[in-house]
N, C-alpha and C positions, 0 to 999 in steps of 0.2 A: 504494500500500500504506500503510495507516494505521499509526500507532504501536501501536495495540491489537493489530493483526495481527502486528507484530514481536515483542511481548513475550508474546503468548498462548502458553500451554502451557509456559512456562519454569518453572524451579525457583521463582523469586520469585513468579510468577503463581499457582502452586499453593499456596504458603505463605499468600499474601494470601487466596486463595479459601478455604483451610481456616480461617483466623482469622475471616473474616467470614461463614463458613458459607454462602458462595456466595449471599448475599442480593442483592448488586449485580449488575445485568444484565451488566456488563463482565466479571464473573468467573463467568458461567454458560455452559454449553454450549447449543447450539441446541435439542437434544432435551430440555433441562430447562426452558427458558423458553417454548417454544411450546405454548400451551394445547391446540391440536388434537392434538398428538402424545400428550399424556397422555390425552386423551379417547379417541383411537382405540386406544391400547394397553390401556386399561382397559375397553374396550367389552365388555359381557357377551354381546352377541348374536352374536359371530362364532364360527365352528365351528373348534375346535382339532384336531379329529380328522381333518380333511381331509388333512393332510400332517404329516409328522414333522420333516423337516429340509430346508431349502432351502440348497443350497450354491452360492455364487457367488464364487469366488476372483478374484484380479486377472487370471487367465489362462484361466478356463474359463467355460462357459455355465452357466445355471441348471439345476439338477436337483433334483427333489423326491423325498423318501423318507418312508416311514411305518413305524410299528411296528404290526405285526399279530400279536396273540398266537396266532392260529391258523396262522401261517406260521413263518418261521424265527425264531431267537433273536437275530438280528442283521441289520443293514442295512449297505450299502456306501457309504462316502464316499471317492470317488476309488479308491485301492487299499487303503484302511483299512477295518476292520470296526468298526461301532458296535454294541457288545453291549448287552444289557439292563442290565448293571452300570453302564454309562455313563449310560443313561437314568435309572436310579434314583439315581445319584450326584448328578445335577442336579435331583432331586426331580420327575422326569417320571413320573407314574403315570396309570393309567387312560387311556392313549393320548393324553395331552396332548402338544402339539407341542414339539419342541426347535427353538429359533429361532437360526439362525446369523447373527450380525452381521458383515457384510462390506461392503467397498467395491464399488460398481457399477463395471464397467469404463469406462463412458463418463462417469460423474460420481461420483468417489470420495466425495462427501459423503453420498450416498444410502445408507441402511441397508436391506439386503434382509431381509425377514421371511418365514418359511415360509408362513404362511397367505395364499392368493391375495387374500383380501379386504383384508388389510393391505398387501400388496404393491402392489396397484393404487391404493389410496387414499393410502398414505404417500409414494409416489413424488413426487407433485406438491408435497407439503408440504415435504419435506426438500430437494428440489432447489432450492428458492428460498432456502435457508439461506445462511449466511455463507461465507467462503472455505473451499474443500475442505480437509479435515483430512488426507487422504492426502498424505504428503510428495512423492509422485511428481507430484502435481497442484499443488504450490505454484507460485507465480509464479517467473519466472527471477530476479527481484530477491531474493525470500526465499531461494531455493536458494543464491544467491551469498553472501548474508549468513551463512547457516548454515555454508556451506563455509568462509567466511573465519574464523568462530569456531573451527571444527574445526582449521583450519590453525594458528591461534594456539596451540591446545593441543599440536599436534604440534611446533611450533617450540620451545615451552617444554621439552618432553621431550628432543628431540634436542640443543638447546642445552645442556641440563643434562648431557648425556653428554660433549660435546666441549669445553665451556668449561673443564673440569677439566684438560685437557692443558697449558694455558698456565701452570698453577700447580704442575706436578709438581716443578719445581726447589725451590720453597718447601717442598713436602711433604718432599722429601729432606732439606732442611736442618733442618726442625723436628723430624722424627721419627728422623733418622739412619738412613735406609734407602737401598737402592740404587735406581737409576733404574727397573729392572724392577719392583721392589716398589711404587714410587710409582705406576707405570702401572697397577697392579692396581685402582686406583680407577676407571679407565675400564673395565677388564675386568669387574668385578663389576656395574657399572651396566648395561652392555650385556647381560650375562648375566641380570640382573634383568628387563629389559624383553623379553628373549627367552623367559623362562619364564612371565612374568606372563600373556600372552594365553591360555595353556592353562587358567588359572583364570578370567580375566575374560570371555573370549569366550563360553563356555557360559552364564555368568550373565547376560550382556547379551541373550541370546536368549530368556530366560524372559519370557513376556508380562507377568507380574505385576511384573517389575523394570524392564525396558527399559534404555535407555542412560544417561539422565541420572542415574538413581539410583546409577550406578557412577562416572560421570565426575566428578561434583562432590565426593563424599567422597574419592575416590582422589586428585584434584588437590589437595585440602586437605592430605592426608597427605604428598603429594609435596613441597609447599611447606614444610611444617613440618619435614620430614626434613633440609632444608638447614641448619637451625639447629644441630643437634648435629654436622653435618659441619663447619661453620665453627668450632665450639667444641670439636672433638675433642681429647682429651688423649692419644690413642694411635693408632697406625696401625690397630689392630684395630677401634676404635670408628669411625674414618673409613670403613674398608672396609665394615663392617656397615651403616651408615646409607646409604652409597652404593648398596649392593644394594637396600635397602628403597626408596630413592628411585626406582631404575629399575623395581622391581616395581610400585610404585603409580603410576608414570607411564605404564605400558604399556597400560592399557585401550583408549585410542584407537588405538594402533598395531595391536593385535590385531583390532579390529573395523572397520578401514578398509573392507574389502570389504563388510561388512554395511551400513555407512553409505552407500556408493555404491549398493547395491541398494535401500536405503530411498528414495532420492530420484531415482534415474535408471534408465531402462530399460537393458537390457544393451548395446545398441549405442552408448549414450552413456557407458558406464563409462570408456572409455579417456580421454576428455577430462578427466574429473574425476581419474582416476588420474594423468595427467600433471601436474596441478596438485599432487597430493599428493607426487609425486616431486620437483617443484620445491621444495616446502617441506621434504621429507625431506633435500634437499641444502643448502638455504638455512639451515635451523635449525642443523645442526652447523657450518656455515661461519661464520655470524654469531656463534656462541658464542665462538670464540677471538678473533675480530676485536674484539668489544666487551670481552670479558674480558681480552684482552692488555694494553690500556692501563691498566685498573683494577688488574690484578695487578702491573704494572710500578710503579705509583705507591703502591698500598696493601697489597700482599701477596696471597698465594694465597687467603686466606680470602674475599676479595671475590668470587672466582668463585662461591662458594656463596651469598653474600648477594645477588648479582645475580639468580641463579636464583630465590631465595626471593621477591624483590620482583616479578619477572616473573610468577611463579606466582600471587601474591596479586592482581596487577592482572587477569590473565586469569581468575582465579576469579570476581572481581566481574562481569566482562563476561559470563561464561557463566551465572552465576546469574540475571542479568536479561535476557539476550538469546538464550540457546540453547534452542530448543524440543525436545521429544522427537521423535526421527526414526523410532523403531521403530513400524512399522505394527501389529505384533502387540500392542504395549503400548497404542497408541491405541485399537484395537478392543476390547481387553480392558476398558479403563476405560469405554468406551461400553457394553459389555454389562453391566457392573456398575451403571452409571447407569440403564439400562433395567430391570434387575431391581428397583432401588430405586423407580423411578417406578411400575412395574406390580405389584410384589409377585410377579412370575412368575419363578421360578428357572430357567426354560428358555432364557434368553438366554445364548448362549455365542459365543466366537469360534473360528475354525479352529485357532489356536495352542493353545487349551485342549484341543481334541479330539486334536490331534497329540501333546500332552504325555501324554494318557491312554494312548497306545499307544507311547510311547517310554520304555523302561525306563531307570532310572538307569545301568545297565551300558552301555547303548547310547551315552548321552552321554559316559560315561567312555571308551569305545572311540573315539568320534569325535575326541576332543581329546587323548587321551593314548596310545592304542594304535594306532589306524588311521594316524596320520601316519607312524609308524615302519614299519607294515606296507606302506604304499604305497611308501615309500622303498626298502624291502628287496626288494619284489617287482615294482615297476614301473621298468624301465630308464629310461624318459623322465623320470619324476619324480626318480629318483636323480641323473641327470646334469644335469638342469636346475637342481635345487636346489644341486648342487655348484658349477655355474657361477655361479649367482646369488650364492651365499655367497662365492665367490672374489672376484667383483666388489665385493660389499659390504665384504668385508674390505679390499680395496684402497682403498676410499674412506676407511676409518679410517687406513690407512697414509698416505694423502695428508695427513690432518690432523696426523699426527706428522712425516712426512718433509718436507713443504714448509717449515714453520717452522724445522725443524732445518737443512735445507739452506741456507735464506736466512740463518740465523744464522751458519753456518760459512763459506759462500761469499761472501755479500754483507755480512756483519757487521751484519745488521739487529737492532735491539733487540726485546724481547718484544712490544711494541705493534705495531711495523711488521711483524713476522713474520706476524701474522694477516692482514695485507693481501694477502699472497701467495695466500691461499685464495679471493680474489674470483674468480679464474679459474674455479673450480668452478661458481659461480653463472652466470657469463657463458656457459659452455658449454651449460647447460640452457636459458637464455633464448634463445639463438640457435637451438636445435634445436626447441623446441616449435612455433613458427609453421609451418615447413615440414612438420613431422610431422603437425600437425593438418590441413593442407591435403591431404597425401597420404592420411591416414586417411579424410577426408570424401569425397574423390573416388574412391579406389580400394577401400577396405575396407568402409566403411559400406554402399554399394549391394549388397554381396554377402550381407548378412544376409537370411534368408528371412522370411516373414511371422510366424513364431513367435519371431523374434529369435535364430535359430541361424546359425552359420557354420562352415565347415570349419576346425578348429583350426589347421591348417598355414598358413592364410592370414595368421595373426598373426605368423608367423616372418619375414616379409620385412624388417621394420625390424631385427630381430636379426642378420640376415645382413649388414647394413651396420655396425651398432653393434659387432659382435664384432671388426671390423678396427680400429676407433678405439682400443680399449683397449691393445693392444700398441704401437700407433703413439704413443700418448700417453706411455707409459713410455720408449720409445726417444728421443722428442723431449726429454723432460725430462732424461734422463740425459746426453745429449750437449750440451745447451745450458746447463746449470747450471754456468757457469764465470765467474770474475771478469771476463774480457775480453769477455763477452757481456752485453748489457743484461739487467737483472733481469726485464724484461717478457717476454722471449722464452720462458723456461721456463714462464711462466704459461700460454702457449698450449697446452703439453702437458697441463696440468690441465684446460683447457677441452675438449680432445679427449676426455679420459677421461669427464667427466660427460655429454658429448654421446653417446658410445657407451654409457655405462652406462644412460642414460635409455631409449634405443631397446631395449637388451637387457632391462632389467627389466620394462618394460611388455609386451614381447612374451612373456616367460616367464610372467608372471602371467595374461595373456589366454589363452595356450595351455593352461596347466594348468586354468584355470577352464572353458574350452570342452571340454577332453578329459575332465574328471572332474566333470560338473555335479552328480552325486549325492553327491559327496564334496568339495565345494569347501572347506568348513571344515577338513577334515582335511588336504587338500593345502596350503592356505595356512598352516595352523598349522605343518606340517613345514617349509615354506619359510622362515617367520619364525624358527623355531628354528635352522635351518642358518645363516641370515644372522647371527643374534645370536652364534652360536658362533664364526664366523670374525671378526665385528666385535670380539668380546671378546678373541680370542687374537692376531690378526695384529699389532696395535700392539706387542705384547710382543717381537716379532722385530726391530723396527726398530733399537733402540739397538745390540745386538750386530752386526746385519748391516751397518749403515752404518759402524760402527766398523771392521769388518774389510774391507769391500769398497768403501767410499766411495759417493758418490752415483751415479756412473756404473755401477759394478759391481753395486750393489744393484738399480738400475733395470733393467739388462739381465737379471738373474736373474728378476725378476718378469715381464719381457716374454716370456721363454721359456715360462713357465707360461701366460701369457695366450695365446700363439700355439697352445699345445696344445689350448685350448678352441675355437679358431676353427672347426674343421670341424663342431662339434656342431649348430648351427642348420641347416646344409645337410643333414646326415645325417637329422635329424628331419623336415625338409621333404620329403625323398624317401622315407623309410621310416616316418614317423609313423603313417600310416593303417594299415599292416600291423601295427605294434606295438599299436595300439588294438584291432584285430580279435582279437589274441591275448590281450588283457588281460581279467581278470575284473572290473575296476572301470571301465574307460574307456568312453566313448561310442563306439558302433560304427556308428551310422546316418549319419554325415556323411562 
């Protein structure tokens, strides 16, 4: 893979392309610089009336449609209707063709054109072009690099949430507030990145915008918001900018499922999802570890300065090395280039046509109304979201409980207290290899040719992971004693993240397979539930640990964790029946 392939289609690449007006071949697309493409697209001898629209999505065969004024007023694309209004919107008059720009299934670099003449001649030209633009056909190396950059962004956001906890003592002293009020800085941040995806996710799905147009500006604001946090003159100012930081740091968290779908086929999502889970735990864990020593030496404001510097460094990396991953945005820009080359307004991408038939109220429902509708009407969604949120809230309790317990029981300083969190990372690292082996040998072969699988098959790991969570709390509660080595309680935190990983991946896979037509709504609801518990659970820690100490508090939480243990088993046995009774779930598997 060449350096040009690495930086191609990045934010910086597009800026240079715009400044130079794409004069240099290194900043041109294949369909712009190949002379035969311009010649064939602008050929006057081909017949446009032969067909109206050729549809070739990533998952279907080619179908051709035409507009005949003597027949109906519309044509069918999949299960959508293409009306005369749509043809006229794109300037298609007098039976001229509407050309759908899509990726070919076998070679995503090829653009399919409606007219058979162009289809047969263009195929050989474009297939000889450069590296495929379809993110699903990127090389393994490029996918790994892009995934790494996305993981950096996730780390910055999650670290920005948890690093604050090591400085709450300084916040209390500077502003004269209680411990619970000081912890609100964590609460409002998590609440911000829970609400943010409801705004950012629908925007990132618009083909004219894509993902990079949101990630880069949002990350910039996220980094800048750390400055007034560090310079805050009141607790209100601090909390306000903490909320804004969480809100503008949330785009990547809300579109994680979309990013996975951009680059990987469905049966491979789990591998990438496990990597995101590792980062989702490593980010919040590394925050207090790094920030603990800085806060101990320089004060609580350094927790904000560190996040600001980290965001600035990651921003530079993303500007120069993160390409656009949205297939809809890539195809939209290609359609616009072909319009410019040919002067023909009939080039469109499928996402544009979908947008024509998706009312704004439908987008509103998908991201703001339907998540609550599914939670209130679907028992499986409600209880799985509740379980996922409980486990997510427990993770943030660990971030507060471990340092506090090690400070009181083992008398660790602020810097050393963060080291106790390393067990959380170890648990995930030890779990991922055997989980990958199990998934590859037992689950992946059960996918059918269309990439579908019975949703209940995904619950097997959760049936094991649900046992680890209460066990981890019991272990930690009974071993966090001065006479027992400080390393022993860390084993409990490792058990928690091992179980949490198996549980979280199983829940997301189950929901996605059970509600394929409402994935965005289901995942938006799950993210909101998680954020609500992650925001509120840490507020319970100071009073609970003060009243019940480490052992009593851990046992109380373990009792709640035990209450959730039967859920994966019940869904495994009754899930298919629940889906048959549902108005939203898939019933055919």
